[in-house]
C-alpha positions in Angstrom: -6.1 8.3 9.8 -6.9 6.7 13.1 -9.8 8.3 15.1 -8.6 9.9 18.3 -10.3 8.9 21.6 -11.1 10.8 24.7 -11.9 9.4 28.1 -14.6 10.9 30.3 -13.8 9.8 33.8 -16.2 10.4 36.8 -15.5 9.7 40.4 -17.6 8.9 43.5 -21.3 9.7 43.8 -21.5 11.1 40.3 -23.7 8.1 39.4 -26.3 9.8 41.6 -26.5 13.0 39.6 -30.0 14.1 39.0 -31.0 12.8 42.4 -28.2 14.0 44.6 -28.4 17.6 45.9 -30.0 19.2 42.8 -29.6 22.6 44.3 -25.8 22.2 44.1 -25.4 19.8 41.1 -28.5 20.4 39.0 -30.9 17.9 37.5 -28.8 16.5 34.7 -27.9 12.8 35.1 -24.6 11.2 34.3 -26.2 9.9 31.1 -27.0 13.5 30.1 -23.4 14.5 30.7 -22.1 11.6 28.7 -24.4 12.6 25.8 -23.2 16.3 26.0 -19.5 15.2 25.9 -20.1 12.6 23.2 -21.7 15.3 21.0 -18.8 17.6 21.3 -16.3 14.8 20.8 -18.0 13.6 17.7 -18.3 17.1 16.3 -14.5 17.2 16.3 -14.1 13.6 15.0 -13.1 12.1 18.4 -14.6 8.9 19.9 -15.6 8.9 23.5 -15.1 6.3 26.2 -16.7 6.9 29.6 -16.2 5.4 33.0 -17.6 6.1 36.4 -16.6 4.5 39.7 -17.1 5.1 43.4 -13.8 3.3 44.0 -10.4 5.1 43.9 -8.4 2.1 42.7 -10.8 1.6 39.7 -10.3 5.2 38.6 -6.5 4.7 38.9 -6.7 1.4 37.0 -8.7 3.1 34.2 -6.1 5.9 33.8 -3.3 3.2 33.6 -5.2 1.0 31.2 -5.9 3.7 28.7 -2.3 5.0 28.6 -1.3 5.1 24.9 -4.9 4.5 23.8 -6.5 7.9 24.5 -5.6 11.4 23.5 -7.0 13.1 26.6 -9.1 12.9 29.7 -12.0 14.9 31.1 -12.0 14.0 34.7 -14.3 14.9 37.6 -12.6 13.2 40.6 -15.4 14.4 42.9 -14.5 14.1 46.6 -11.2 12.4 45.7 -10.1 15.8 44.4 -9.3 17.0 47.9 -7.8 13.8 49.3 -6.2 11.5 46.8 -2.5 11.6 46.4 -2.8 8.3 44.6 -5.1 9.8 41.9 -2.7 12.7 41.6 0.2 10.4 41.0 -1.9 8.4 38.4 -2.7 11.5 36.5 1.0 12.6 36.6 2.0 9.1 35.3 0.1 9.3 32.0 1.1 11.2 28.9 -2.4 12.3 27.8 -3.5 15.7 29.0 -6.2 15.8 31.7 -8.7 18.5 32.3 -10.2 18.5 35.8 -13.9 19.5 35.9 -16.3 20.2 38.8 -20.0 21.0 38.4 -20.1 23.4 41.4 -17.6 26.2 42.1 -15.6 24.4 44.7 -13.9 27.6 45.7 -17.2 29.0 47.0 -17.9 26.0 49.1 -16.5 24.5 52.3 -12.9 25.3 52.8 -11.8 21.6 52.5 -13.0 21.7 48.9 -10.7 24.7 48.0 -7.6 22.5 47.5 -7.3 20.1 44.6 -4.6 17.5 44.9 -4.8 17.0 41.1 -4.8 20.6 39.7 -1.0 20.9 39.6 -0.7 17.8 37.3 -3.7 18.6 35.1 -3.6 20.6 31.9 -6.5 22.8 33.1 -9.5 23.0 35.4 -13.1 24.0 34.8 -15.3 24.7 37.8 -18.6 26.3 38.5 -20.4 26.1 35.2 -22.8 23.3 36.1 -22.8 20.3 33.9 -22.0 22.6 30.9 -18.5 22.6 32.4 -18.0 19.1 30.9 -18.7 20.5 27.5 -16.3 23.4 28.1 -13.6 21.1 29.4 -14.0 18.8 26.4 -13.6 21.8 24.0 -10.5 23.0 25.8 -9.1 19.5 25.8 -9.6 19.0 22.1 -8.1 22.4 21.4 -5.0 21.4 23.5 -4.7 18.1 21.6 -5.0 19.5 18.1 -2.8 22.5 18.6 
């Protein structure tokens, strides 16, 4: 039996977690998040690939490159959530389910953050649970894949 793989995909400025606005995003680093997600994935016999970029095209390329190689994606598109039709189209173009995740509750923040360009093409969305949202998103994604 071939091991299934998940992709953890993080957008712009998430490489700054732990330093950037800790009152909003907490003190966990991106490495802490990767470790949390990897632990959940491995508990369910999935392998984890992770990628972070501050560049929209690189995120799109990673989604395209992993088509057929991954079973699902946990994706925090960060600020691109609210602006990127191109990322929305990339998510819509792949067959693997995608769970959108946000550390903060974007619906309690500035009005421009209330709209996600990607939500309609994602299998689900987890917001407002801090970095634990990544763990919750991973569990939901695995449940969707195996059932």
